[in-house]
N, C-alpha and C positions, 0 to 999 in steps of 0.2 A: 132728527132727535135730541132730545134733551141731553146736554153736556153732563148734568148731574147723573142721569140714568145711565149714559155710558160708561161713566167713572164706576158706579156701583156694579155695573155687569163686569166690567174687566176686573174689578177687585175679587168678585165673586168667584169668576172665571179662574183667576191666578190661585187663591186660596184653595179652591178644590182640585187644582193640580197639584198643588205643595202636598195637601192631604194625602191624595192618592199616592204620589210619590214615596212619601214618608210611609204607608201604609205597606207599599210593594217593599220599601228597604227593611221594615221590620219583619215581613213575612220571609222574605228571603235570608236574612241574618240567622233566624230561628230555624229555618227548614235546612238550611245547609250545615248547621251543626251536627257533629255525631258524637255521642257518649262513649267515651273512653272504656274499655269492658277489661275485668280482672280476670287473671288464667283461669281461676277456679269456675269462672262461668262460662269461657271459650272451651274448657276441658271437656264440660258437659254439654254444651249447645252449638257448638261451632258446626258450619256446614261448609263442606268442601267447595272451593273456588269462589266463596262470598268474603268481600274484604272487611276486615274488623281494624278498630283501635286499640291494640294490645297496651295496657298500663299495668306496672308493676315495679319489682327491684330485682335488680340483675343477680344472680345466684353466682358464688364464687366458683370458678374451674371453668369460665369461658375461654374458648380457644380460636385459634385463625386456621383454616386448612387453604393457603393459595391466597385469593382475594375475598374469600368467604368467611363472615365470622359466625361462630356455633356459640349459642349461649341459651341460659334458661332464664325465664321471667318468672318470679312467683308474687303471688298475693303479698299485700303489705303484712298481713298477720304471719304470712308463713306456711298456711295449710298446703297450697298446690302450687306447682310449677309446671310450665310448658316449655318443649323446646324451639328454638327460634334459630332460622338460617338467614343470615342477612349479608346481601351483598352491597355496597355503596358507601358514602363517606359516612365515618366514625367520628362522633363529636369527641373532643379531648377530654371533657371530665368523666367519660364513659369508664366504669370500673365496677366492680363488685361491690353490693350494697346500696348503688345508686339508682333511683327512680328514672325510668324511662318510657317513654310512649313511641310505638311503633305501628305502622300500618301493616298488618300481614293478612294472609290468604292459608287456610289450611290445606295441606297436600301430605294425603296419608296422615302418619302421626306427628307431622312437623309442621309449625307455622313458618312461612316463607315470608321475610320481609319485603316490602316494595323499595325499589332502589331509592336511597337518600331521604326515606322518611323516618328515621332514628331521630330521636329527639331526648337529650337528656333533662330532668327537671334538676333546678338547682337547688341544694339544700337550704335550709331556713338558716339565717346566720345568728337566729336566737334560739337559745335552748328553752325548754320548757321551765326549769327554773326561773329564767330572767323574764318569762311571759306571765309568772305567777304573781308578780311584784304589784 
């Protein structure tokens, strides 16, 4: 076989493999992501036993009962909140008013957080007045 033809075949094979791998990576990246859901949507549509990623702000008045943290998460606009029962590591910046993301499952009227899934969002270091300049 001609050496130039061999090189072309190898190049086309390598490029095809690279395109297929890149496509698979993009597909798995987008299909694996799940959108975080606000409390108002979960309060209306949550199915028992199904896992959701809950996001919102911590309502003042959270408490501990032994190793369990009991708190409520509300929408950003403050319209609806849902109760959460969570066992696991609690991040240091966790406090009332802080935005959190936690994986939960509905059990009765309470959402139970999956162990070690609680994450706090860092507040912006810029205020709205500084961003408008």
